[in-house]
N, C-alpha and C positions, 0 to 999 in steps of 0.2 A: 159823205156818210160811209161809203164803201171802204175808204181808207181807214176811217176810225174803227169800223168793225174789224177790219183785217188786223189792225194794230192790237186791239184788245184780245181778239181770238188768238193771235200769235203769242201774246204775253201769257195767256192761260196755258197754252200747249207748252210753251217754254218753261213755265213754272213746273208743270207736271214732269217734263223730261229731267229738269234739275233735281226734283225730289226723288225720282227714280234712281238717278246717279248716286245721290247721297245715301239712299237706302241700301243700294247694292254694295256700298263700301263702308256701311255703318259698323260701329264697334260693339253694338249690343247683340247678344245671342237670344234666341227664342226662349221665352220664359212663360210660366203659367199665367192665365188670365186672372183678373181680380177675384173671381169666385174660388180659384184654387190657390190663391196667394197664402203662403204659410203665415201663421201668427207672428207679429213682430213685437209683441209685448215683451218687456225685459224687466228683470228685477231691478230695484233701485240701485243706482251706481254703475249699471252696465250700459255700455254704448250699443247703439243699433248697428246692424251689419252695414258695411260700406255701401252696398248696393242700394239699401233703403235710404241712406243719407243722400246719396246721389239723386235718387228719385225725388226726395223732398226738396233738395237744392234746385232742381230743374223746375219744379212746380212753383217754388218761390220766385225764381227768375222770371217765369211767365207772368206771374201776378204783378211783379214790380214793373215789368216792361209795358204791360197793358193797363195799369191802374188809371192812366190818364183817359182811357176810353170807357172805364167801368160804368159811369153814369153820364157820359157825355158823347152822344152819338155825333154831335156836331164836330168834335175833334177828330173822330174817326173818319168822317167824310172829308174833312180838311186834309187829312193825311193820305187820302186817295182811295178809301174804301167806298165801294158803290154797291147798291142793292142788287142781289142776284136771285133771291127768292122772297116771296111773301111769307107770312107765318106758316111754318110747317108744323103740324100738330105734335105736341109734346117735344118740340125741338126749339124753334125760334125763327127769326127773320135773319137771313144770311147776307152779309156784306163782304165783298171781296176786294182786295187790293191787287190789281193785275201787275203792279210794278214789283211785287215780291216774287222773285224767281228762284230763291235758294232756300233750303230747309234751315230754319233758325228758330229755336224755341222762343226767342225774344221778338220774332216778327212773324206772327201767324198770318197766312194769306187770307184767312176767313175769320170774321167775328160773328158770333151768333147772339143776337139781342132778343130780349123779351120786352114786349110792350105792355107794361104793367097796368093794373086797374086804375092807378093814379094818373095815367097818361104819360108816364115817364118811360125812358128806354134804359133797361138794365142789361149789362153784358152778362151772358150766362156761360157760354162756352167758347173756346178757341178751336179752330179746325184746320187740319191739313188734309190734302187729297193726293192720291197716288194713282198712276195709270194701271198698276198691278199690285198685288199683295206684297208688301215689303218682306224680303227674306230675313232681314234683321230689324225688329221693331225699333223705332227711333226713341222710344221711352220704355223703361222696364214695365212689364206686365200690360203693355198696350194691347187693346183689342180694336177691331175694325168693323166698319159698316160698309155700305155700298150706295151708289147713286147712279141711276141709269143715264145713258147718253141722252143729251137734251139740247134743245134750242132755247136760249135765254133772251129776255126782252128788257127794255130799259126801265120798266116799272116793277121788275122783280117777278113777273110771271114767267113760266117756262112750260115747255111741252116735251115729254119724252120723245126722242126722235133719233133714229140710228144713222141717218144720212145728212151730213152737214150741207150738202149741195142742194137739198130740197127743204131746208128750213123756210117756213113762211116769212116773208119780209116784215110782216106785222103780226103781233099776237092775235090769234083767232078770236079771243073773247074781249080783249081790251083795246086792240089797235096800236099798242105800244111798239116802238121800233125794235127790230132785231139787233142784238148786240154781239152775241157769240154763241158758239156751239162747243160742246166737249164730249168726249167718248165716255164709255162706262168708267166709273171711278171707284176706287177704294177710299173710304173716308176714315179719319181719326178725329173724334171729338175729345176735348179735354175740358171737363166742367170745373174750371178753377174759380169761377165767379158766382156759381149757384150750386147749393148742395144737391146731390143726386143720389138717392138711395139705390138706384139701379147700377151705380158704379161710376167712377171717375171717367172712364172711357166709353160709357154707353152712348149710343147714338141718340137715344131719347131720354127724357127726364119726366117722370110722372108729376113732379112738383110744379112744372110750368104749365100743366093742363089748364089752370084758370085763365091763362093768357092766350089760349088757342084762337080766340076770335081776332087776335092781332090788334 
């Protein structure tokens, strides 16, 4: 068990380091958040600015790449995604693939699912995490959230905890086995599979509140 935990934890930290490297050499410059985004409406016959076309193309690429997971959690699990949080209010249930160690819009390391009233699992958002705030946003107009350092357990429970050496070997409330720890993180959600009036990059989504019971 110790070797499995070490492998998973090492993969997580490796993924964070890789993300940081990609962000430090990214091609995007800092741009306004969604609330300050200039209007992109155009008169008939006029094309959109190149930056907005690029934005749309990237979102389309994300959807195409993750369409197989949109309503099939089983496929996501078969691809290596494992639960890392239970239902987080106005957000979702998080599944992470520790084998994804490079930033790629077609391979999100975290999938955020909604457990709907009908008992089905619907993909809501894709998520990337970074050890520090990216100097160059990986997507135009991206905004970011945060997640505290924490010990994670095999059933998706976690406890905020600053010291990886003192994570309890079992979850205090459920008894689930410890899997990995991570430091404070900067997060980027992209709601490509569920409408979000709070914004494409908002960490939370008021429309998924009906699913908060998980």
